[in-house]
C-alpha beads as a LAMMPS data file, in Angstrom:
LAMMPS data file: protein, C-alpha beads

299 atoms
298 bonds

1 atom types
1 bond types

-500.0 500.0 xlo xhi
-500.0 500.0 ylo yhi
-500.0 500.0 zlo zhi

Masses

1 110.0

Atoms # bond

1 1 1 -35.726 21.110 6.507
2 1 1 -31.922 20.299 7.297
3 1 1 -31.081 20.742 3.625
4 1 1 -33.173 24.332 4.068
5 1 1 -30.917 24.987 7.097
6 1 1 -27.928 24.331 5.085
7 1 1 -28.500 26.643 2.060
8 1 1 -30.135 29.301 3.983
9 1 1 -27.190 32.135 3.959
10 1 1 -25.790 32.895 7.388
11 1 1 -26.129 36.551 8.909
12 1 1 -25.107 37.909 12.115
13 1 1 -27.405 38.822 14.698
14 1 1 -27.493 42.643 15.816
15 1 1 -24.684 44.499 15.621
16 1 1 -21.429 43.035 16.605
17 1 1 -17.547 43.563 16.755
18 1 1 -15.552 42.343 13.960
19 1 1 -13.629 39.700 16.303
20 1 1 -17.162 38.367 17.731
21 1 1 -18.238 37.741 14.058
22 1 1 -15.403 35.942 13.251
23 1 1 -15.982 33.670 16.315
24 1 1 -19.626 33.141 15.422
25 1 1 -19.169 32.303 11.983
26 1 1 -20.184 28.801 11.366
27 1 1 -17.550 26.307 9.735
28 1 1 -17.191 25.357 6.362
29 1 1 -19.170 22.894 5.446
30 1 1 -17.392 19.234 4.619
31 1 1 -17.591 17.567 1.187
32 1 1 -17.916 13.759 0.717
33 1 1 -17.378 11.315 -2.258
34 1 1 -19.691 8.496 -2.890
35 1 1 -19.521 5.788 -5.364
36 1 1 -22.176 5.938 -8.587
37 1 1 -25.712 6.335 -7.189
38 1 1 -29.246 7.759 -7.915
39 1 1 -31.929 9.504 -5.471
40 1 1 -35.322 7.704 -4.527
41 1 1 -37.936 9.481 -2.648
42 1 1 -40.246 7.048 -1.027
43 1 1 -44.084 7.094 -1.867
44 1 1 -45.151 6.484 1.928
45 1 1 -46.119 3.091 1.085
46 1 1 -46.119 1.014 4.663
47 1 1 -42.955 -0.968 3.712
48 1 1 -39.422 -1.323 5.725
49 1 1 -35.925 0.062 4.345
50 1 1 -35.280 -3.887 3.768
51 1 1 -38.311 -4.023 1.605
52 1 1 -37.069 -1.041 -0.345
53 1 1 -34.110 -2.414 -0.802
54 1 1 -35.313 -5.720 -2.315
55 1 1 -38.127 -3.622 -4.393
56 1 1 -35.085 -1.568 -6.052
57 1 1 -32.509 -4.594 -6.187
58 1 1 -29.577 -3.680 -4.351
59 1 1 -28.039 -5.159 -1.273
60 1 1 -29.118 -3.649 2.262
61 1 1 -26.138 -3.137 3.539
62 1 1 -25.093 -0.834 0.762
63 1 1 -28.397 0.993 1.320
64 1 1 -27.821 1.862 4.778
65 1 1 -24.032 2.318 4.514
66 1 1 -24.524 5.092 1.735
67 1 1 -27.235 6.840 3.561
68 1 1 -25.200 6.937 6.614
69 1 1 -24.222 10.378 6.517
70 1 1 -27.450 11.722 6.611
71 1 1 -29.503 9.218 8.303
72 1 1 -27.081 7.803 11.037
73 1 1 -29.775 5.669 12.733
74 1 1 -31.175 4.335 9.724
75 1 1 -31.939 0.219 10.032
76 1 1 -33.333 -2.341 7.807
77 1 1 -36.776 -2.472 10.060
78 1 1 -37.508 1.255 9.849
79 1 1 -40.383 2.709 7.994
80 1 1 -39.513 6.028 6.410
81 1 1 -41.920 9.128 6.059
82 1 1 -43.410 9.916 2.255
83 1 1 -40.697 11.991 0.313
84 1 1 -37.849 10.901 2.356
85 1 1 -35.099 10.948 -0.142
86 1 1 -32.822 7.809 -0.158
87 1 1 -28.944 7.756 -2.245
88 1 1 -29.328 4.319 -4.234
89 1 1 -26.195 2.619 -5.267
90 1 1 -25.939 2.104 -9.003
91 1 1 -25.785 -1.368 -10.386
92 1 1 -22.272 -2.476 -11.315
93 1 1 -21.705 -2.396 -14.905
94 1 1 -18.829 -5.186 -15.189
95 1 1 -17.618 -4.184 -18.315
96 1 1 -17.058 -0.760 -17.008
97 1 1 -14.928 -2.044 -13.941
98 1 1 -12.804 -4.374 -16.145
99 1 1 -12.266 -1.583 -18.869
100 1 1 -10.990 0.624 -15.818
101 1 1 -9.301 -1.965 -13.801
102 1 1 -7.069 -2.888 -17.384
103 1 1 -6.586 0.746 -17.596
104 1 1 -4.420 0.890 -14.072
105 1 1 -2.211 -2.019 -15.258
106 1 1 0.546 -2.279 -17.332
107 1 1 0.350 -4.067 -20.554
108 1 1 2.784 -7.236 -21.073
109 1 1 4.131 -9.002 -23.723
110 1 1 6.132 -12.295 -23.636
111 1 1 8.284 -13.054 -26.123
112 1 1 7.112 -16.525 -27.789
113 1 1 10.791 -17.474 -29.302
114 1 1 14.209 -16.065 -29.833
115 1 1 14.049 -13.464 -32.634
116 1 1 15.313 -9.835 -32.768
117 1 1 14.199 -6.841 -31.069
118 1 1 13.096 -5.284 -34.457
119 1 1 11.042 -8.168 -35.467
120 1 1 9.241 -8.077 -32.322
121 1 1 8.506 -4.602 -32.535
122 1 1 7.167 -5.307 -36.272
123 1 1 5.078 -8.209 -35.240
124 1 1 3.384 -5.922 -32.345
125 1 1 2.960 -3.022 -34.469
126 1 1 4.917 -0.709 -33.150
127 1 1 8.410 1.582 -33.667
128 1 1 11.341 -0.033 -32.191
129 1 1 12.413 3.206 -30.448
130 1 1 9.118 3.573 -28.744
131 1 1 9.190 -0.261 -27.893
132 1 1 12.715 0.461 -26.285
133 1 1 11.786 3.864 -24.512
134 1 1 9.123 1.546 -22.431
135 1 1 11.514 -1.151 -22.009
136 1 1 14.567 0.979 -20.399
137 1 1 14.121 -1.593 -17.166
138 1 1 15.920 -4.221 -19.020
139 1 1 19.516 -3.461 -18.752
140 1 1 21.817 -3.042 -22.018
141 1 1 18.621 -3.225 -24.177
142 1 1 19.321 -1.602 -27.632
143 1 1 17.319 -1.974 -31.068
144 1 1 19.684 -4.538 -32.332
145 1 1 19.624 -6.733 -29.355
146 1 1 18.173 -10.331 -29.606
147 1 1 15.301 -11.335 -27.434
148 1 1 15.122 -14.942 -25.807
149 1 1 12.161 -16.442 -25.477
150 1 1 10.240 -15.715 -22.319
151 1 1 11.352 -12.177 -22.069
152 1 1 8.551 -9.857 -20.955
153 1 1 7.955 -6.474 -22.488
154 1 1 5.920 -3.400 -21.598
155 1 1 3.681 -2.423 -24.275
156 1 1 1.321 0.116 -22.511
157 1 1 2.144 1.889 -19.521
158 1 1 -0.444 2.901 -16.861
159 1 1 -1.652 6.547 -16.932
160 1 1 -2.318 6.383 -13.214
161 1 1 0.555 6.352 -10.443
162 1 1 -0.310 4.644 -7.178
163 1 1 1.389 5.790 -3.995
164 1 1 2.200 3.009 -1.324
165 1 1 0.521 3.497 1.742
166 1 1 1.463 2.017 5.425
167 1 1 -0.189 1.927 7.986
168 1 1 1.305 -0.749 10.251
169 1 1 4.967 -1.647 11.096
170 1 1 6.606 -4.041 12.768
171 1 1 8.321 -2.887 16.244
172 1 1 11.801 -2.374 14.919
173 1 1 10.621 -0.589 11.486
174 1 1 10.705 2.971 10.374
175 1 1 7.312 3.731 9.180
176 1 1 8.311 5.696 6.397
177 1 1 10.501 2.778 5.102
178 1 1 7.644 0.175 5.667
179 1 1 6.006 -2.196 3.209
180 1 1 2.899 -1.102 1.781
181 1 1 -0.456 -1.961 3.311
182 1 1 -3.392 -3.778 1.541
183 1 1 -7.041 -3.342 2.177
184 1 1 -10.300 -5.430 2.185
185 1 1 -11.634 -5.581 -1.140
186 1 1 -14.691 -7.802 0.014
187 1 1 -17.280 -7.828 2.934
188 1 1 -16.632 -10.874 5.547
189 1 1 -19.484 -12.844 5.395
190 1 1 -19.963 -14.544 8.537
191 1 1 -20.624 -18.490 7.562
192 1 1 -22.473 -20.614 10.411
193 1 1 -20.201 -23.443 11.781
194 1 1 -21.365 -27.019 12.402
195 1 1 -21.821 -28.653 16.053
196 1 1 -18.248 -29.892 15.488
197 1 1 -16.840 -26.581 15.392
198 1 1 -18.425 -25.202 18.127
199 1 1 -18.308 -25.367 21.997
200 1 1 -19.867 -23.784 25.080
201 1 1 -17.991 -21.517 27.239
202 1 1 -18.368 -20.737 31.101
203 1 1 -21.157 -18.309 30.743
204 1 1 -23.213 -20.574 28.432
205 1 1 -22.365 -18.734 25.145
206 1 1 -21.720 -20.878 21.994
207 1 1 -17.946 -20.313 21.111
208 1 1 -16.552 -20.849 17.622
209 1 1 -13.838 -23.317 17.345
210 1 1 -10.251 -21.922 17.113
211 1 1 -10.338 -24.192 13.847
212 1 1 -13.115 -22.692 12.275
213 1 1 -13.872 -21.765 8.511
214 1 1 -12.195 -18.328 8.736
215 1 1 -8.988 -19.922 10.359
216 1 1 -8.484 -22.580 7.843
217 1 1 -8.989 -20.644 5.240
218 1 1 -6.448 -18.267 6.202
219 1 1 -3.740 -20.842 7.102
220 1 1 -2.270 -21.052 3.737
221 1 1 -1.829 -17.097 4.048
222 1 1 0.190 -17.232 7.326
223 1 1 4.148 -17.325 7.320
224 1 1 6.643 -18.411 10.139
225 1 1 8.381 -15.231 9.604
226 1 1 8.608 -12.104 8.054
227 1 1 8.913 -12.095 4.186
228 1 1 11.694 -10.466 2.475
229 1 1 11.148 -6.598 1.504
230 1 1 9.711 -6.495 -2.680
231 1 1 9.971 -2.530 -3.242
232 1 1 7.947 -1.328 -5.884
233 1 1 6.942 1.673 -7.466
234 1 1 9.096 5.182 -6.358
235 1 1 9.996 3.472 -3.259
236 1 1 12.201 0.668 -5.120
237 1 1 15.360 2.792 -5.541
238 1 1 15.011 3.975 -2.086
239 1 1 14.511 0.730 -0.312
240 1 1 16.779 -1.003 -2.426
241 1 1 19.700 1.812 -1.157
242 1 1 18.647 0.751 2.035
243 1 1 19.139 -2.807 1.441
244 1 1 22.757 -2.362 0.115
245 1 1 23.606 -0.197 3.058
246 1 1 22.714 -3.029 5.335
247 1 1 24.409 -5.440 3.199
248 1 1 27.772 -2.966 3.153
249 1 1 27.244 -2.786 7.137
250 1 1 27.103 -6.419 7.890
251 1 1 30.263 -6.937 5.365
252 1 1 31.964 -4.338 7.304
253 1 1 31.229 -6.037 10.592
254 1 1 32.020 -9.539 9.015
255 1 1 35.598 -8.084 7.890
256 1 1 36.042 -6.648 11.559
257 1 1 35.650 -9.914 13.114
258 1 1 37.696 -11.768 11.026
259 1 1 40.727 -8.964 11.571
260 1 1 43.885 -9.685 13.081
261 1 1 44.387 -7.156 16.214
262 1 1 47.503 -6.263 18.589
263 1 1 46.862 -3.888 21.412
264 1 1 50.113 -1.792 22.248
265 1 1 51.022 -2.475 25.624
266 1 1 53.498 0.629 26.070
267 1 1 53.613 4.103 24.183
268 1 1 55.909 3.277 21.214
269 1 1 56.676 5.067 17.971
270 1 1 54.568 3.579 15.322
271 1 1 57.745 2.441 12.965
272 1 1 58.950 0.470 15.990
273 1 1 55.629 -1.239 16.990
274 1 1 55.449 -2.479 13.109
275 1 1 58.933 -3.470 13.189
276 1 1 58.206 -5.522 16.532
277 1 1 54.828 -7.279 14.422
278 1 1 57.207 -7.856 11.358
279 1 1 55.459 -5.696 9.381
280 1 1 56.172 -2.980 6.755
281 1 1 55.249 0.455 8.341
282 1 1 53.478 1.512 5.417
283 1 1 50.889 -1.556 5.301
284 1 1 50.433 -1.079 8.914
285 1 1 49.647 2.641 8.529
286 1 1 46.934 1.413 5.579
287 1 1 44.940 -1.027 7.445
288 1 1 44.699 1.708 10.380
289 1 1 44.010 4.737 8.330
290 1 1 40.122 4.449 8.040
291 1 1 39.998 3.852 12.220
292 1 1 42.407 5.788 13.631
293 1 1 42.063 9.313 12.026
294 1 1 45.606 11.388 11.595
295 1 1 47.812 8.388 11.815
296 1 1 51.253 8.976 10.455
297 1 1 54.460 7.242 10.050
298 1 1 56.110 9.199 12.704
299 1 1 53.441 9.200 15.269

Bonds

1 1 1 2
2 1 2 3
3 1 3 4
4 1 4 5
5 1 5 6
6 1 6 7
7 1 7 8
8 1 8 9
9 1 9 10
10 1 10 11
11 1 11 12
12 1 12 13
13 1 13 14
14 1 14 15
15 1 15 16
16 1 16 17
17 1 17 18
18 1 18 19
19 1 19 20
20 1 20 21
21 1 21 22
22 1 22 23
23 1 23 24
24 1 24 25
25 1 25 26
26 1 26 27
27 1 27 28
28 1 28 29
29 1 29 30
30 1 30 31
31 1 31 32
32 1 32 33
33 1 33 34
34 1 34 35
35 1 35 36
36 1 36 37
37 1 37 38
38 1 38 39
39 1 39 40
40 1 40 41
41 1 41 42
42 1 42 43
43 1 43 44
44 1 44 45
45 1 45 46
46 1 46 47
47 1 47 48
48 1 48 49
49 1 49 50
50 1 50 51
51 1 51 52
52 1 52 53
53 1 53 54
54 1 54 55
55 1 55 56
56 1 56 57
57 1 57 58
58 1 58 59
59 1 59 60
60 1 60 61
61 1 61 62
62 1 62 63
63 1 63 64
64 1 64 65
65 1 65 66
66 1 66 67
67 1 67 68
68 1 68 69
69 1 69 70
70 1 70 71
71 1 71 72
72 1 72 73
73 1 73 74
74 1 74 75
75 1 75 76
76 1 76 77
77 1 77 78
78 1 78 79
79 1 79 80
80 1 80 81
81 1 81 82
82 1 82 83
83 1 83 84
84 1 84 85
85 1 85 86
86 1 86 87
87 1 87 88
88 1 88 89
89 1 89 90
90 1 90 91
91 1 91 92
92 1 92 93
93 1 93 94
94 1 94 95
95 1 95 96
96 1 96 97
97 1 97 98
98 1 98 99
99 1 99 100
100 1 100 101
101 1 101 102
102 1 102 103
103 1 103 104
104 1 104 105
105 1 105 106
106 1 106 107
107 1 107 108
108 1 108 109
109 1 109 110
110 1 110 111
111 1 111 112
112 1 112 113
113 1 113 114
114 1 114 115
115 1 115 116
116 1 116 117
117 1 117 118
118 1 118 119
119 1 119 120
120 1 120 121
121 1 121 122
122 1 122 123
123 1 123 124
124 1 124 125
125 1 125 126
126 1 126 127
127 1 127 128
128 1 128 129
129 1 129 130
130 1 130 131
131 1 131 132
132 1 132 133
133 1 133 134
134 1 134 135
135 1 135 136
136 1 136 137
137 1 137 138
138 1 138 139
139 1 139 140
140 1 140 141
141 1 141 142
142 1 142 143
143 1 143 144
144 1 144 145
145 1 145 146
146 1 146 147
147 1 147 148
148 1 148 149
149 1 149 150
150 1 150 151
151 1 151 152
152 1 152 153
153 1 153 154
154 1 154 155
155 1 155 156
156 1 156 157
157 1 157 158
158 1 158 159
159 1 159 160
160 1 160 161
161 1 161 162
162 1 162 163
163 1 163 164
164 1 164 165
165 1 165 166
166 1 166 167
167 1 167 168
168 1 168 169
169 1 169 170
170 1 170 171
171 1 171 172
172 1 172 173
173 1 173 174
174 1 174 175
175 1 175 176
176 1 176 177
177 1 177 178
178 1 178 179
179 1 179 180
180 1 180 181
181 1 181 182
182 1 182 183
183 1 183 184
184 1 184 185
185 1 185 186
186 1 186 187
187 1 187 188
188 1 188 189
189 1 189 190
190 1 190 191
191 1 191 192
192 1 192 193
193 1 193 194
194 1 194 195
195 1 195 196
196 1 196 197
197 1 197 198
198 1 198 199
199 1 199 200
200 1 200 201
201 1 201 202
202 1 202 203
203 1 203 204
204 1 204 205
205 1 205 206
206 1 206 207
207 1 207 208
208 1 208 209
209 1 209 210
210 1 210 211
211 1 211 212
212 1 212 213
213 1 213 214
214 1 214 215
215 1 215 216
216 1 216 217
217 1 217 218
218 1 218 219
219 1 219 220
220 1 220 221
221 1 221 222
222 1 222 223
223 1 223 224
224 1 224 225
225 1 225 226
226 1 226 227
227 1 227 228
228 1 228 229
229 1 229 230
230 1 230 231
231 1 231 232
232 1 232 233
233 1 233 234
234 1 234 235
235 1 235 236
236 1 236 237
237 1 237 238
238 1 238 239
239 1 239 240
240 1 240 241
241 1 241 242
242 1 242 243
243 1 243 244
244 1 244 245
245 1 245 246
246 1 246 247
247 1 247 248
248 1 248 249
249 1 249 250
250 1 250 251
251 1 251 252
252 1 252 253
253 1 253 254
254 1 254 255
255 1 255 256
256 1 256 257
257 1 257 258
258 1 258 259
259 1 259 260
260 1 260 261
261 1 261 262
262 1 262 263
263 1 263 264
264 1 264 265
265 1 265 266
266 1 266 267
267 1 267 268
268 1 268 269
269 1 269 270
270 1 270 271
271 1 271 272
272 1 272 273
273 1 273 274
274 1 274 275
275 1 275 276
276 1 276 277
277 1 277 278
278 1 278 279
279 1 279 280
280 1 280 281
281 1 281 282
282 1 282 283
283 1 283 284
284 1 284 285
285 1 285 286
286 1 286 287
287 1 287 288
288 1 288 289
289 1 289 290
290 1 290 291
291 1 291 292
292 1 292 293
293 1 293 294
294 1 294 295
295 1 295 296
296 1 296 297
297 1 297 298
298 1 298 299
């Protein structure tokens, strides 16, 4: 019935002004994207959604998740009417997943022994110029170069270009310059904890110990301090420029702290001040030209 209502052409009721018709016009339908799936219609048998999932050989969670848009209150204990349409996730094709994953990564080759660049290209069945084009990231690399053992060369670049996404930052960070985010690829499965890993709270509820399985497994991933920024992709040059600017600013601050200063006690000509310090006026002017604009020997 919902589908029939959606497909029915909308028509304004009675005569109305153009402004009113525009206000009454329903919003456009939103599109949605899903993983590969098929359609299953129930046959009216007295079985729950969980039993249907078992019969079709798909995880119950995936079946409910895929149909959440059409049936928001669907649960494993529900019994569906005859001819109810369900979207069923397609079985995972391991070979197709591996092939797709490989196509999204660059293909690399590690040089096994010292050899010339041309010999390496011939051994790989590639034109030296094409191999050189793919490895312009190696500074100074030429067709006549000699490669050392362990040198890594790109043989094929991925056709996919990934954009880094940042959804959390540290308080002092600019989100535009922050590190990329990482998303969970697998569902978390809660593991039952033993009596040694549980305690009882004030309300009588059983509480998991802070040293539970999840925390123990996460400890190797925890760091005492923020890791160094390792830029990649399009952001590499941008992040590197920021790091270089910070390093230059730190160097200027260090040089500023290490400088010897003199405070002029009373108004005096610049040359007379330089002579009083036992310095050449031109040298004193060169040291202060960047900080004091318009400074001249006659000042």
